[in-house]
C-alpha positions in Angstrom: 158.8 118.1 212.7 156.5 120.8 211.5 153.0 119.9 210.3 150.5 121.7 208.0 148.2 124.0 209.8 145.3 122.7 207.7 145.7 119.0 207.1 148.5 118.1 209.7 150.7 116.6 207.0 154.5 116.8 207.6 156.1 119.8 205.9 159.2 119.8 203.9 162.2 122.0 204.6 161.0 124.6 202.1 157.4 124.7 203.5 156.8 126.9 206.5 153.1 126.6 207.4 151.1 124.9 204.7 151.8 121.9 202.6 150.0 123.3 199.5 148.3 126.3 198.1 145.0 124.5 198.5 145.4 124.2 202.2 146.5 127.8 202.5 143.5 129.1 200.7 141.1 126.8 202.4 142.5 127.8 205.8 142.1 131.5 205.0 138.5 130.9 203.8 138.9 132.4 200.3 137.1 129.4 198.7 135.1 126.2 199.2 135.5 122.5 198.7 133.2 120.5 196.5 133.0 116.8 195.6 133.5 115.7 192.0 130.2 114.5 190.6 131.9 111.7 188.8 134.6 110.2 191.1 133.8 111.9 194.4 137.2 113.5 194.8 137.2 116.6 197.0 138.3 119.7 195.0 138.9 123.3 196.1 137.5 126.2 194.1 138.0 130.0 194.7 135.2 132.4 195.2 135.7 133.9 191.7 135.3 130.5 190.1 132.3 129.7 192.2 130.6 133.0 191.1 131.1 132.1 187.4 129.7 128.5 187.7 126.0 128.8 186.9 125.2 125.1 186.8 126.5 124.1 190.2 128.3 121.0 188.9 131.9 120.4 189.9 134.5 118.1 188.3 138.1 117.4 189.1 139.1 117.1 185.5 137.9 117.2 181.9 137.7 113.4 181.7 135.4 113.2 184.7 133.2 115.8 183.2 132.9 114.0 179.9 132.3 110.7 181.6 129.6 112.1 183.8 127.9 114.0 180.9 127.9 110.9 178.6 126.6 108.5 181.3 123.7 110.9 182.1 122.8 111.5 178.5 121.5 108.0 177.7 117.7 108.2 177.5 114.9 105.8 176.3 112.8 106.5 173.3 109.2 107.2 174.5 107.7 105.3 171.5 109.8 102.1 171.0 111.9 102.1 174.2 115.2 102.0 172.4 118.1 103.4 174.6 119.8 106.3 172.7 122.6 108.7 173.5 121.6 112.3 173.4 123.9 115.3 173.8 123.4 117.2 177.1 122.2 120.4 175.4 119.4 118.6 173.7 117.8 117.8 177.1 116.9 121.4 177.6 116.0 122.2 174.0 112.3 122.0 172.9 109.2 120.9 174.7 109.0 117.3 173.3 111.1 114.3 174.3 113.9 113.1 172.1 113.1 110.1 169.9 115.4 107.5 168.2 114.2 108.0 164.6 112.1 110.2 162.4 109.3 107.6 162.4 109.1 107.7 166.2 109.0 111.4 166.1 106.1 111.4 163.7 104.2 109.0 166.0 105.0 111.1 169.1 103.9 114.4 167.5 100.9 112.6 165.9 102.1 113.7 162.4 101.7 111.7 159.3 98.5 110.6 157.6 95.7 108.1 158.3 93.4 106.3 155.9 89.8 107.4 156.5 86.6 107.3 154.4 84.3 110.1 153.2 81.2 110.2 155.3 79.0 110.9 152.2 80.4 108.9 149.2 82.7 106.5 151.1 85.8 107.3 149.0 89.2 106.5 150.6 91.1 109.6 151.6 94.2 110.4 153.7 94.1 112.9 156.5 96.7 114.2 159.0 96.6 112.4 162.3 95.9 115.8 164.0 92.8 116.3 161.8 91.5 112.8 162.5 91.6 113.4 166.2 90.0 116.8 166.1 87.3 116.2 163.5 84.4 113.7 163.9 83.5 113.7 160.2 85.7 113.6 157.1 84.9 114.5 153.4 86.8 114.2 150.2 85.7 117.6 148.9 83.4 120.5 149.8 80.6 119.2 147.5 80.3 116.0 149.6 80.5 118.1 152.8 77.6 120.3 151.6 75.4 117.4 150.6 76.0 115.6 153.9 75.2 118.8 155.9 72.0 119.2 153.8 70.8 115.9 155.1 72.2 115.8 158.6 72.6 119.4 159.7 69.1 120.7 159.3 66.4 121.5 161.9 67.4 120.9 165.5 70.7 119.4 164.4 71.8 122.7 162.8 74.4 124.8 164.7 72.3 127.9 164.1 69.0 126.5 165.4 67.0 129.1 167.2 63.8 127.2 167.9 62.3 126.8 164.4 59.5 128.5 162.5 56.4 129.5 164.5 53.4 128.7 162.3 50.9 130.3 164.7 51.3 134.1 165.2 48.2 134.7 167.3 44.5 135.4 166.6 45.1 139.1 165.7 48.0 138.4 163.2 45.9 138.5 160.1 44.2 141.8 161.0 47.3 143.6 162.2 49.2 142.4 159.1 46.6 144.0 156.9 46.7 147.3 158.9 50.5 147.3 158.7 50.4 147.0 154.9 47.8 149.8 154.6 49.9 152.0 156.9 52.9 151.5 154.7 50.9 151.9 151.5 51.9 148.4 150.4 55.5 149.7 149.9 58.7 148.1 151.0 60.1 150.3 153.7 63.7 149.3 152.9 64.1 149.6 149.1 60.8 151.6 148.3 59.4 149.1 145.8 55.6 149.1 145.6 53.6 145.9 145.6 52.4 146.5 142.0 56.0 146.5 140.7 56.8 143.2 142.4 56.1 139.6 141.2 54.8 138.8 144.6 52.8 140.3 147.4 54.4 142.5 150.0 55.3 140.8 153.2 55.1 141.9 156.8 58.1 141.4 159.1 58.3 141.2 162.9 61.0 143.5 164.0 61.4 141.6 167.2 60.9 137.8 166.5 57.8 136.1 167.8 59.9 133.4 169.6 61.0 136.1 172.1 57.5 136.7 173.3 55.6 134.5 175.7 52.3 135.5 174.1 52.3 135.6 170.2 49.7 138.4 170.2 52.2 140.7 171.9 54.5 140.4 168.8 51.7 141.6 166.5 51.6 145.2 167.7 51.8 147.7 164.8 55.0 149.2 166.1 56.7 145.8 165.8 55.5 145.2 162.2 57.1 146.6 159.0 56.2 146.0 155.3 59.0 144.6 153.2 59.6 142.9 149.8 60.8 139.3 149.8 64.4 140.2 149.1 64.6 142.8 151.9 62.6 140.4 154.2 65.3 137.8 153.9 68.0 140.4 154.9 65.9 141.6 157.9 65.4 138.0 159.1 69.1 137.3 158.9 70.0 140.4 160.8 67.3 139.8 163.4 68.8 136.4 164.3 72.2 138.1 164.6 70.9 141.2 166.5 69.0 139.2 169.2 71.7 136.7 169.8 72.9 137.4 173.3 76.3 135.9 172.7 77.3 138.5 170.2 78.5 142.1 171.0 77.2 145.2 169.2 80.7 145.9 167.9 80.6 142.7 165.9 77.3 143.3 164.1 77.7 147.0 163.1 80.4 146.1 160.5 78.1 144.2 157.9 75.6 147.1 158.1 77.6 149.5 156.0 75.1 149.2 153.0 72.0 148.5 155.1 71.1 151.9 156.5 67.4 151.1 156.8 68.1 147.9 158.8 70.4 149.9 161.2 67.8 152.6 161.7 65.0 150.1 162.4 66.9 148.1 165.0 69.3 150.6 166.6 66.8 153.5 166.7 63.7 151.5 167.8 62.9 150.9 171.4 62.6 147.2 170.9 
């Protein structure tokens, strides 16, 4: 009795060399055998089918495929621990785990609101969970925030603290200040207003701040002093803190100087 050249099974009268088409293709090496992921049955697939299969999963039938997918799609809710069925395509969608309910989703993503109290007036307010974790202080409105900052964000606690005001400018400050005002004819070098037309005396500004000098007398050189009115003096002080801050780039400080040509000339053209 003739036997199959592949599996050695007895052949029928109509079969000549192989018992089935599967044995024939397997013997010729035109495909490969794979176990079914659900039942373990050995199945044969041709090279053309193997090339189209991107997942690498093989099943002997549609029922085995559905059974396997469903059994591997039961997950546990990361919040409450409830077992839930999830469609296979949802495992690969998104960057957050799948939850059993909308409430668990809000808890997982830290959405929703939490009851907090205004740090200034103590009023009850609701804020998002993400804001509660990011912010240390909470306020019911901008007015309370401003009042709280006026009490708690001054002096060394201020984010823009640069060392504070230097009350002592050196022994030659008074004399050099008088000479600077005489040199500038008691006239503001920014807006051109004379001291007689102002309701206050002209002021003298340090182009390079005193805090940047080890010796205060070095900051009182006449080439580092300029006569200004009170309004222009404030503008120069604000710009000086900005200009000598090493963490800022020059490209960031040229934009607000569009209307301050005098300030730009003093700081960008001077050797200081």
